N, C-alpha and C positions, 0 to 999 in steps of 0.2 A: 443742313449744311451741305455745301457743294463739295464733291470729291476732290481730293488734292490735285489730281491730274487735270481737272477742269478749271482750277483756280487761276486767275490772272494775277501776275506778280506786280506789286506796287512797291517801289523802293522809297523809303523815307530817310532823308539825310538832314539831321538837325543837331546842333551841338547842345541844345537845351533839352534836358530830360522830360520836363512836363509836356511840352507840345509834341515831342517825339512819341511819348507813351500814349497821349491822347489819340494821335493819328494811328499808331499801331493798333490800339484796342478798337478804335472805330472801324478801321479798314478790315480787321479780322472779323468783326461783327457783321460787316457787309458781305463777307464771303471771299475776300481777296487774300492771296498769299502775300506776306509782307516781309521784306528785308529792311531792317531798321538799323541805321548806323549813326555814329556821332560825327563822322567826317567822311567826305566823298572818297578819300583814299581807301576806305574800308569796303567799298561797294564791290561785290563779287560778280554778279550776273547782270550787267547792265543791258546787254543786247536783247534779251528776251522779255523785258518788262513792258507792261501796258503803260505804266506811268512812273515818272520820277518826281517826287515832291521834295524840294530842296530849299534849305535856308539860303539867304543871299550871301552872308559872310560867316566864316568859321575862324575861331581863334586857334592858335595864338598868332598866326601870321596874317590874319584878315583875308584869308583865301576866299576868292570870289566864286560862288556857285555858278554864275553865268559863264565865267571863263572855263570852268570844268565842262559844262555842257557844250560849249562851242568846240572845245578840243575833242570831245567824244563824238560829236556830230561830224566834224571834219575828218576824223580818223575812220569813220564808218562804224564805230563801236555802238553808237546810239542811233538807231534808225529814225528817219524823219517822221515816221508815223507815231513814235513814242510821245505821249503827252508829257510836257514838262510844266510843273507848277512851282513857281518860286514863292517862298514865304519869308516874311520879315516882320520885325517889331517896329521898324521906323520907316517913315516915308522917305527920309533923306537917304536911306540905304538902297532903296529900290533903283535899279537901272532906269535910265530914261526910256519912255515908251518907244522913242525912235530907235534906240539901240536894241531894244527887245525885238521890234519889228524887223529891223535889218537882219538880225540873227535868226528870225523865224519863230520867236517865242512871244506869247501874248498874255500869259496869265501870271499875275502877281497878287497874292493874297496876304492880308495883314493879320498878325496875331492880335488878340486871341482869335483862333480859328473856329469856324463853324463847319461841321462836316457836310451840311447841305450843299454848299457851293462846290465842295470837292466831289461829292457824290454825283452831282449833275455833270461835271466835267469828265469824270471817269465813265459814266454811262454813255456819254457822247463818244468818247474814245473807243469804248468797246463796240459800239454800233459801227464805227468806221473800220475796225480791225477785222 
């Protein structure tokens, strides 16, 4: 196991407990420190994370994860080097690829999730940090 001070932080924000627990357990097993929340408003340490894995929509107000990320990027709280992975159940919920590209985000994964795709993205982000 990697010592705590060497672990890279990955934040998971998903209102659904099963995928959130799956990601938390899988990321811990891979040696990452994990902050897991059911709504972006509960995120504590966004500035120093390696990656943010976030659902597209959050009830009850249908809050958009993309809007949260754009706001944090524009305010400087979320560095440009931080990997952002959006996750969703439905193709119709995913932002258009053009909107993602204009905002500088490229990764949308669909549930059920496979940790292999996430692990590859995290390894690439670590290599660049």
